[in-house]
C-alpha positions in Angstrom: -6.0 33.0 21.7 -2.3 33.4 22.4 -0.9 30.2 24.0 0.9 31.0 27.3 2.5 27.8 28.7 2.0 27.8 32.4 5.7 27.1 32.8 8.4 26.1 30.4 10.8 23.3 31.6 14.4 24.1 30.4 16.7 21.2 30.8 19.7 19.4 29.1 18.4 16.2 27.4 21.3 14.2 28.5 20.1 14.7 32.1 16.9 12.7 31.2 18.5 9.4 30.2 16.4 7.5 32.7 13.3 9.8 32.4 14.0 11.4 35.8 13.2 14.8 34.2 9.9 13.5 32.9 9.1 12.2 36.4 9.7 15.6 37.9 7.8 17.4 35.2 4.8 15.2 35.8 5.0 15.5 39.5 5.3 19.3 39.2 2.2 19.5 37.1 0.3 17.2 39.4 1.2 19.3 42.5 0.1 22.5 40.7 -3.3 21.0 40.2 -3.4 19.9 43.8 -2.8 23.3 45.2 -5.5 24.9 42.9 -3.5 26.0 40.0 -5.2 24.8 36.9 -2.8 25.0 33.9 -5.2 23.1 31.7 -6.1 26.1 29.6 -2.4 26.9 29.2 -0.5 23.6 29.4 3.1 23.6 30.6 5.8 23.0 28.0 8.3 20.2 27.7 9.9 20.0 24.3 9.7 16.2 23.6 5.9 16.2 24.2 5.4 19.0 21.6 8.0 18.7 18.9 7.1 16.3 16.0 8.4 15.4 12.6 8.9 18.3 10.4 8.7 20.9 13.1 11.1 23.9 13.0 12.3 23.1 16.5 14.2 26.5 17.0 11.0 28.4 16.3 8.7 26.1 18.3 11.0 26.5 21.3 11.3 30.1 20.7 7.6 30.7 20.7 7.1 28.8 24.0 10.0 30.7 25.7 8.6 34.0 24.3 5.1 33.4 25.7 5.4 31.2 28.8 4.4 32.6 32.2 7.1 30.9 34.2 10.5 29.2 33.4 11.8 26.4 35.4 15.5 25.7 34.7 17.2 22.4 35.8 20.8 23.4 36.7 23.5 20.9 36.1 27.0 20.9 34.6 25.5 19.6 31.3 22.9 22.4 31.3 25.6 25.0 31.8 27.6 23.7 28.9 24.6 23.4 26.5 24.4 26.0 24.0 20.6 25.8 23.5 19.9 25.8 27.2 21.8 29.0 27.3 19.7 30.4 24.5 16.5 29.5 26.3 17.7 30.9 29.6 19.0 34.2 28.0 15.8 34.7 26.0 13.6 34.4 29.1 16.0 36.5 31.1 15.6 39.3 28.7 11.9 39.1 29.0 12.1 39.3 32.7 14.4 42.3 32.5 12.1 44.1 30.3 9.2 43.5 32.8 11.2 44.6 35.7 12.2 47.9 34.0 8.6 48.6 33.2 7.1 47.7 36.6 9.9 47.7 39.2 8.5 44.4 40.5 11.5 42.4 41.8 10.1 40.4 44.7 8.6 37.7 42.5 10.6 36.0 39.9 9.1 33.8 37.1 12.7 32.4 36.5 12.8 29.5 38.9 16.2 27.7 39.1 16.3 24.1 40.4 19.6 22.4 41.3 19.4 19.3 39.3 23.1 18.1 39.8 25.9 19.7 41.7 27.7 22.6 39.9 31.5 22.9 40.0 32.4 25.5 37.5 31.9 29.3 37.8 28.6 30.6 36.5 27.9 33.8 34.4 27.1 36.7 36.7 23.5 36.9 35.6 22.9 33.2 36.5 24.9 33.2 39.8 22.8 36.1 41.3 19.6 34.0 41.2 19.0 31.9 44.3 18.4 28.1 43.5 18.0 27.1 47.2 15.6 28.2 50.1 14.7 27.1 53.6 13.1 23.7 53.8 14.7 22.3 50.7 17.3 20.4 52.8 21.0 19.8 52.9 20.8 16.8 50.6 19.3 18.9 47.9 22.1 21.6 48.2 24.8 19.0 48.3 23.7 16.4 45.7 20.9 18.0 43.7 17.3 17.0 43.0 18.2 14.2 40.6 20.1 12.3 43.3 17.1 12.6 45.6 14.7 11.4 42.9 17.0 8.5 42.2 17.3 7.4 45.8 14.0 8.2 47.4 11.4 9.4 44.9 8.5 8.9 47.3 10.3 10.4 50.4 9.6 13.6 52.2 12.6 15.4 50.9 11.5 15.0 47.2 7.9 16.0 48.0 9.0 19.0 49.9 11.1 20.3 46.9 8.3 19.7 44.4 5.9 21.6 46.7 8.4 24.6 47.0 8.9 24.8 43.2 5.1 24.4 42.5 4.3 27.3 44.9 6.9 29.5 43.1 5.5 28.6 39.7 1.9 29.3 40.7 2.8 32.7 42.3 4.7 33.9 39.2 2.3 32.4 36.6 -0.8 33.9 38.3 0.7 37.2 39.5 2.9 38.4 36.8 2.3 38.9 33.1 5.6 39.3 31.2 5.6 41.0 27.9 5.4 38.5 25.0 8.4 38.2 22.7 6.6 37.1 19.4 8.6 35.6 16.5 11.4 34.5 18.8 13.9 32.2 16.9 16.3 30.6 19.4 18.8 30.0 16.6 19.3 33.8 16.5 19.8 34.2 20.3 23.3 34.7 21.7 23.1 32.6 25.0 25.1 33.4 28.2 26.5 30.0 28.3 28.6 28.0 27.7 30.9 30.4 29.4 33.5 31.8 27.0 36.7 29.7 27.2 35.0 26.7 28.7 35.0 23.5 26.6 31.4 22.2 26.4 30.7 18.8 27.7 28.2 18.3 25.0 30.1 18.0 21.7 29.2 20.3 18.8 26.0 22.2 18.8 24.0 19.2 19.9 22.1 19.1 16.6 21.9 16.1 14.2 20.8 16.3 10.6 19.2 13.1 9.4 19.0 12.3 5.7 16.6 9.6 4.4 17.4 7.7 1.2 14.4 5.3 0.9 11.8 4.1 -1.6 8.1 4.7 -1.8 5.1 2.4 -2.4 4.3 3.7 -5.8 6.4 2.9 -7.7 8.3 0.4 -5.7 12.1 0.2 -6.0 13.4 -2.0 -8.8 13.1 -5.6 -8.0 11.0 -5.0 -4.8 7.5 -6.6 -4.5 6.6 -5.8 -0.9 4.8 -2.5 -0.8 3.8 -2.8 3.0 7.3 -1.5 3.9 6.8 1.8 2.2 4.4 4.7 2.1 3.7 7.8 -0.1 7.0 9.3 0.9 10.5 8.1 2.0 9.6 9.4 5.6 7.1 6.6 5.8 9.7 3.9 5.3 9.3 1.0 8.0 12.0 -1.5 7.2 11.3 -3.9 10.1 8.9 -6.7 10.3 6.0 -6.6 10.7 6.0 -3.3 8.9 4.2 -0.9 11.3 4.8 2.5 13.0 6.9 4.0 14.2 8.7 4.7 10.9 12.5 4.5 11.0 12.6 8.3 10.8 10.5 8.6 13.9 12.5 5.9 15.7 15.8 7.6 14.9 14.5 10.9 16.3 13.5 9.3 19.5 17.0 7.9 19.9 18.5 11.3 19.1 16.3 13.0 21.7 17.3 10.3 24.4 20.9 11.0 23.6 20.5 14.7 24.3 20.4 16.1 20.8 17.9 17.9 18.5 17.3 16.8 14.9 15.8 17.5 11.5 14.8 14.9 8.9 15.4 15.5 5.2 15.0 13.2 2.2 18.1 12.7 0.2 18.2 14.5 -3.2 20.8 15.9 -5.7 21.8 18.6 -3.2 23.1 16.1 -0.5 26.7 17.1 -0.9 25.9 20.7 -0.4 23.7 20.1 2.6 26.4 18.0 4.2 28.8 20.8 3.7 26.3 23.1 5.5 26.1 20.8 8.5 29.9 20.8 8.8 30.0 24.5 8.5 27.4 24.8 11.3 29.4 22.4 13.5 26.7 19.7 13.3 26.9 15.9 12.7 24.7 14.0 10.3 23.3 10.5 9.7 22.2 8.9 6.5 19.6 6.2 6.9 19.7 4.1 3.7 17.2 1.7 2.2 19.5 -0.8 0.4 16.9 -1.0 -2.5 17.4 2.5 -3.6 20.9 1.8 -5.0 19.1 0.4 -8.1 17.5 3.8 -8.7 19.7 5.9 -10.9 19.1 9.2 -9.0 19.8 7.8 -5.5 22.7 5.7 -6.9 24.5 8.7 -8.4 24.1 10.8 -5.2 25.2 8.0 -2.9 28.2 7.2 -5.1 29.1 10.9 -4.9 28.9 10.8 -1.1 31.2 7.7 -1.2 33.9 9.7 -3.0 34.1 12.2 -0.2 35.6 12.3 3.3 32.9 12.8 5.8 34.3 11.9 9.2 31.3 13.3 11.2 28.7 11.6 9.1 27.3 8.1 9.9 25.6 5.7 7.5 23.1 3.1 8.9 21.3 0.6 6.7 18.5 -1.3 8.4 17.5 -4.8 7.5 15.2 -7.4 9.0 16.1 -11.1 8.6 12.4 -12.0 8.1 12.2 -9.8 5.0 13.1 -12.5 2.5 13.8 -10.1 -0.4 16.1 -7.8 1.5 18.4 -10.5 2.9 19.3 -11.7 -0.7 23.0 -11.5 -1.3 22.7 -9.8 -4.6 21.1 -6.7 -3.1 24.0 -6.2 -0.7 26.6 -6.7 -3.4 24.8 -4.0 -5.4 25.2 -1.7 -2.3 28.9 -2.6 -2.0 29.4 -1.5 -5.6 27.9 1.9 -5.0 29.5 2.5 -1.6 32.6 0.7 -2.4 35.0 3.0 -0.7 33.1 2.9 2.6 32.3 -0.7 2.4 35.6 -1.7 3.7 34.7 -0.3 7.1 31.3 -1.9 7.3 30.5 -3.2 10.9 34.1 -2.4 11.9 34.1 -2.4 15.8 36.7 0.4 15.8 34.9 2.6 13.3 31.2 2.5 14.0 30.0 5.1 11.4 29.1 2.7 8.6 26.7 0.0 9.7 24.9 -2.4 7.4 22.2 -5.1 8.0 21.2 -3.4 11.3 18.4 -5.4 12.9 15.6 -3.9 15.0 17.2 -5.0 18.3 20.4 -3.3 17.3 19.1 -0.1 15.8 18.9 2.1 18.9 22.2 1.1 20.4 24.1 1.3 17.2 22.6 4.7 16.3 23.4 6.0 19.9 27.1 4.9 19.5 27.2 6.5 16.0 26.0 9.8 17.4 28.6 9.8 20.2 31.5 8.9 17.8 30.5 11.5 15.2 30.3 14.2 17.8 33.7 13.3 19.2 35.3 13.4 15.7 33.6 16.7 14.9 35.5 18.2 17.9 38.8 16.5 16.9 38.8 17.8 13.4 41.2 20.7 12.8 39.0 21.9 9.9 35.3 21.3 9.2 35.9 21.7 5.4 35.4 18.5 3.7 37.8 17.3 1.0 37.0 15.1 -2.0 39.0 11.9 -2.5 40.6 11.3 -5.9 38.0 10.9 -8.5 37.4 7.7 -10.5 34.9 6.4 -12.9 31.3 6.2 -11.7 30.0 2.9 -10.3 29.0 0.4 -13.2 25.2 0.5 -14.1 23.3 -2.0 -12.1 20.4 -2.4 -14.6 20.8 -6.0 -16.1 23.9 -6.5 -14.0 24.9 -10.1 -13.7 25.6 -10.9 -10.0 28.0 -13.8 -9.4 26.5 -16.7 -7.6 28.2 -19.6 -5.8 28.5 -21.5 -9.1 30.0 -18.4 -10.9 33.5 -17.9 -9.6 34.5 -15.6 -12.5 32.1 -12.8 -11.3 31.0 -9.9 -13.4 34.6 -8.6 -14.1 37.7 -10.7 -14.9 40.5 -9.4 -12.7 42.2 -7.7 -15.6 38.9 -5.9 -16.6 37.9 -4.2 -13.3 37.1 -0.7 -14.4 37.9 1.0 -11.1 41.5 2.0 -10.2 42.4 1.7 -6.6 42.7 5.0 -4.8 46.4 6.1 -4.0 47.2 4.9 -0.5 48.6 8.4 0.4 45.1 10.0 0.1 43.2 7.7 2.2 40.9 9.2 4.7 42.4 9.5 8.2 39.3 7.8 9.5 39.6 4.7 7.2 40.7 1.4 9.1 41.0 -0.8 6.2 43.8 -3.3 5.9 46.9 -3.1 3.8 47.5 -4.7 0.4 45.1 -4.5 -2.5 42.8 -1.5 -1.7 40.1 -3.1 -3.8 40.1 -6.2 -1.7 40.2 -4.2 1.5 37.3 -2.1 0.4 35.1 -5.1 -0.4 35.2 -4.2 -4.1 34.3 -6.6 -6.8 37.4 -8.9 -6.4 36.8 -9.3 -2.6 33.1 -10.0 -3.2 33.8 -12.4 -6.0 36.3 -14.5 -4.0 34.8 -14.4 -0.5 31.1 -13.3 -0.7 29.9 -11.1 2.1 31.6 -11.7 5.5 30.0 -13.0 8.6 30.2 -9.6 10.3 27.6 -8.4 7.7 25.1 -10.4 9.7 
């Protein structure tokens, strides 16, 4: 049986920071049941309740937009500047226009606008011609929008009246009309009516984040690791925090990304990482690497991460989780190994002015630090004059870690005498514009072997 969502809720995720959208969605579904509309056989659609790990989100959304009976759009400045809200609205509008041409029914509209927050900019003609207010919705709604009413008096008569009005419109359209289906709809291929040409979007970039996982598995465990409970059959099942349990770090990252108003995909890091990062830049998307520090002792991961380290990626964040109760992972030797593989980026670890490289991120910090990382990466993406990455000057690969002697407190000489350090410092004139390292010896600024040998890891790594 073809699924026909009773209604599709179209909204900008940034408008749901405090779950007011979810509250309205739940109240609307409850009111529909109260007035005798039973959408149980064809449940309404809200993206975060349907999209899961591994889903092709553009096609899942497209299928729902292409088959839903009614379409409720929460208008706001953020909605009108969102590319994908524009794609959803446009795809459903085209279905509606096709139905009207075939039937000449115009007195019932399944496209139901709701003023979520006051609009200040001009709207596309097709959007502006649809009424989002009617008698009984009140002056407060027209002036401040539904979100304001929900924030100030969620149990009051004004909010209840609006929910009842919207529910009645949804029921009439869903039960009376049968719009033609648009099967195989892929929203990524739809040219939306907004953002309006010439307007700068308030949401940076496309609003999509590509997440790459570099993590171990339970069988075989990463070299030197003896705790299988933190891993599963694939890197997607990595749970770095204690006690190891769901949600996985991938699931937790996606939850944060949704809360911040973006969509996301999860991929496992492989030898094609550099090319995939190029693609995200070309598509005007940001990216995040979630790195298990133990994988730097694996030859394949080590080479790929070292290659990443040699590139300028100002719209990519790196986050390395760690839990203080995981005795194996808090050992200094592991973090020194990581600093040798990502030695160019290591200089900016935990820099408060450059939050795109974060190490030893605890469970209480993960959500907030990832949220900041997303915002900064999106801003930098918009600031870049070109999205074509360039490669920093080449150098010898990182030294092999197998059998590497890690200097301890009683071994001040370290693995390399100062005169034998195999890595030349990069020329200062080619440093990335996003680097915030100090002046002087670039090796020491980067946290290279000499800095690690003399100082160990800084307090800010904690």
